[in-house]
C-alpha positions, 0 to 999 in steps of 0.5 A, a space after each residue: 825366126 821365120 818358123 816359128 812365126 809361120 807357126 803363130 800365123 797359122 794358128 791364128 787361123 785355125 783359132 779365126 776358122 774354129 771362130 767362124 764354124 761356131 758363128 756358122 752352126 749358131 746363127 739364128 734361124 730366117 722365120 720363112 712365111 712357112 714357118 710363121 705361127 706369130 699371131 693369137 690361135 685357137 682350138 681349130 674346129 671343123 667347118 659348121 661347129 660351135 664354138 666350146 669355152 674351157 680347153 676342150 681335152 678328148 679321153 686320154 688313150 690308156 695311159 702306159 703307167 708304173 707300178 710308182 706313177 700309180 700309186 702316185 697318180 692315186 695318192 694324187 685322187 684321194 688329195 684331190 676328192 677326184 677317188 669319191 666324186 661325190 657331195 661333200 667331196 673336191 669333186 676333184 680339185 685342181 691348180 687351176 681353181 685355185 689361179 695357179 699355171 697349169 705348167 707342162 702339159 697340161 698347159 698345150 693340152 689345153 690351149 686353144 678353149 682360151 686363145 695362146 698367143 706366140 709371138 716367133 722371133 730368129 732367136 725365142 718363141 714365146 708362148 702366152 696362154 692366156 689363162 693365169 699368164 702363163 707364160 712359155 720360153 722357148 730358146 732358139 741355138 747360141 740364145 740359152 740359158 747354161 745349164 746351173 742357172 737354171 731352175 726346175 719349175 711347172 713350165 720347164 726350161 726348152 730349147 728349139 731348131 728347125 728340122 726343114 720348116 718343121 719347129 723341134 722343143 726340146 723341153 727338162 728341169 719341170 718340177 715334179 708335176 703330179 697335178 698335171 691333167 692326163 699326163 702327169 710326170 717326175 723331175 725325169 720329165 723329158 719333153 719333145 714337142 712338133 711345130 708346123 704349119 699347113 695350109 688351110 683353104 678356109 682360115 688360111 693355115 693351122 698349127 700343127 702339134 705334136 707332143 711324146 713325154 717320157 718320164 721312167 718315174 710315171 711310163 713304163 714307156 712315151 706318152 703322146 698327143 696331139 692339137 690344132 690350132 686356128 687364128 682366132 680373127 682379130 684375138 687378144 689376150 686378157 690379163 688373168 694370174 694369180 700365184 701358185 704357194 696357196 695350193 701348195 700349200 694345201 695339198 700338204 694340208 691335204 696329205 699331211 691328213 691321207 697319211 695320218 689316216 685322217 679324212 682328207 677334209 682341208 681346203 683354201 680356207 685352212 691355208 690362208 684367210 682370205 676366204 675369213 
């Protein structure tokens, strides 16, 4: 009878070892000074440069669109009037003009003119962009949401891990991003971001940022951009938000006109009565 008992004890030992290993793999990583970028940040400015309003975005490089990506981009330009920037057109209408959160990757591309706040804890990074009070959450290992409980949203679902002192964030589950500035995307898009602190004698520290996005629907190869932020002295985030539904209704109304071969003339007052 001793042999089954020994086997039982051995089994418990193996289970305990496996549990210990699992816990070790998901243990929260410490937030050391070299990693801690909690605080409010603004776009990095060279010495003597004047502050800028809004979210400054450099002219985009040549973007490697697929034929389908080009088609979707051209359709969106017609829906928003960006194809005819003349008097009487919508002159490049955009979701932000109708109180819709930017979504990814535009939120990170434009953050800084209006400040962005990072709240970094061992289990989660929370980002709050002042425009529309747009918020993202990055879940660290062991704290994520099961795939079956995730819903596609403009900001996507993000998980992060440390690579040395660089935070690497992977984002999936984004809703269709036809209205993203510079880099539109489909629901198949995936984004990888890297956040890294660099000491700076003038402002104390700089937060360097890099984004890489892949999307087989829109692009023939990955697309990239980089940003640099510096601490905003005595900065804070102000409330600034509304809803997305009217913007989506407006795009649907314009798409129906486009598909019917009619002039694209629908305006916000045609889909909601708040302006009447």
